[in-house]
C-alpha positions in Angstrom: 100.2 130.0 113.5 101.6 130.8 110.1 101.5 134.4 108.9 99.0 133.6 106.2 96.7 131.8 108.7 97.0 134.7 111.2 96.0 137.3 108.6 93.1 135.2 107.4 91.9 134.6 110.9 92.0 138.4 111.6 90.0 139.1 108.4 87.4 136.4 109.3 87.1 137.7 112.9 86.9 141.4 111.7 83.7 140.4 109.8 82.1 139.4 113.1 82.4 143.0 114.4 80.2 146.1 114.1 81.7 147.9 111.1 83.0 151.1 112.9 84.4 149.0 115.7 86.1 146.7 113.1 87.8 149.7 111.5 89.2 150.7 114.9 90.4 147.1 115.6 92.0 146.9 112.2 93.9 150.1 113.0 95.1 148.7 116.3 96.3 145.6 114.5 98.2 147.7 111.9 99.8 149.9 114.6 101.0 146.8 116.5 102.3 145.2 113.3 104.3 148.4 112.7 105.9 147.7 116.1 106.9 144.3 114.9 104.1 142.5 116.8 102.0 139.8 115.3 98.5 140.4 116.8 95.8 137.7 116.4 92.1 138.1 117.1 91.5 135.0 119.2 87.8 135.7 119.7 85.3 138.3 118.4 81.6 137.3 118.4 80.6 134.8 121.0 77.1 133.1 121.0 75.0 133.5 124.2 75.5 129.8 124.8 79.3 130.1 124.5 79.1 133.2 126.8 77.3 131.2 129.4 80.0 128.5 129.3 82.7 131.2 129.6 80.8 132.7 132.6 80.3 129.3 134.3 83.9 128.4 133.8 85.1 131.7 135.3 86.7 133.1 132.2 84.1 135.8 132.0 82.3 137.8 134.7 79.3 138.5 132.5 76.4 136.3 131.3 76.0 138.7 128.4 78.6 141.1 127.2 80.1 143.1 124.3 81.1 139.8 122.6 77.5 138.8 122.2 76.1 141.8 120.4 74.1 141.3 117.2 72.2 143.5 114.8 68.4 143.5 114.5 68.7 140.7 112.0 70.8 138.5 114.3 74.0 139.0 112.4 77.0 139.3 114.7 78.0 142.9 115.5 80.5 142.1 118.3 81.9 145.1 120.2 84.8 143.2 121.8 87.8 141.2 120.7 90.5 139.3 122.5 93.7 140.3 120.7 96.6 138.0 121.5 100.3 138.2 120.6 100.5 135.3 118.1 104.2 134.7 119.1 103.2 134.2 122.8 99.4 133.4 122.8 99.4 131.5 126.1 101.8 133.8 128.0 101.7 137.4 126.7 104.5 139.6 127.9 103.8 142.7 130.0 105.5 144.6 127.3 102.8 143.4 124.8 99.9 144.1 127.2 101.0 147.6 128.0 101.6 148.4 124.3 98.2 146.9 123.4 96.6 149.2 126.1 98.4 152.2 124.7 97.5 151.6 121.1 93.9 150.7 121.9 93.6 154.0 123.9 94.8 156.0 120.8 91.8 154.6 118.9 89.3 155.4 121.6 89.2 151.9 123.0 90.0 150.3 126.3 91.4 147.0 127.4 91.0 145.0 130.6 94.6 145.8 131.7 93.3 147.5 134.9 90.3 145.2 135.7 90.3 143.8 139.1 93.4 145.6 140.3 93.4 147.5 143.6 94.0 151.3 143.2 97.7 151.1 144.1 98.4 148.5 141.4 96.2 150.4 138.9 98.4 153.5 139.6 101.5 151.5 138.8 100.0 150.4 135.4 98.8 154.0 134.7 102.3 155.4 135.4 103.9 152.8 133.1 101.4 153.7 130.3 101.9 157.4 130.8 105.7 157.2 130.7 105.8 154.6 127.9 107.7 152.2 130.2 106.5 149.0 128.5 109.1 147.0 130.4 107.8 148.1 133.8 107.4 145.4 136.4 103.6 145.8 137.0 100.7 143.5 137.7 98.0 143.7 135.1 94.2 143.1 135.3 92.4 139.9 134.8 91.5 140.3 131.1 94.3 142.5 129.5 93.9 141.3 125.9 90.2 142.1 125.8 89.4 145.3 123.8 86.1 147.1 123.8 84.7 150.6 123.0 84.6 153.5 125.5 81.5 155.5 126.2 78.9 152.8 125.8 77.6 150.1 128.2 76.7 146.5 127.4 73.0 147.4 128.2 73.0 150.2 125.7 74.6 148.0 123.1 72.1 145.3 123.7 69.3 147.9 123.1 70.9 148.9 119.7 73.2 151.7 120.5 76.6 151.5 118.8 79.8 153.5 119.2 80.5 156.3 116.7 
């Protein structure tokens, strides 16, 4: 994707997010760019119909999730993004995924870098993150480019609660 198209896509997708979450995601993008990475929001808001398709195809484990959040007026207020490395969108490096997890954490967010891993493999990822060893040979979770807020559940968000 051209640089201009990537920047426009990110701006368009940021508008699909809850405002305080969008501010955090924008900071994540800026921090990654400062490292020479070209992050691209692949997906932000997802309609309930699209979510069901993702669930049925096995790309999501939820029938309703943070991607599906809307305001009372039905306007998208997604609390999740999938943030790809635009230079390697189909095969992100472990280096990118570990950097993404680290940067997200500094902004009070979490990724799916640990999801589905047994404890021993989670320990390896945690050690790599703690030591800043972004080149570590570790296995990552099943949705490592997904970013969402900490301290709130999908059920709470569906009922109107939003991260601060």
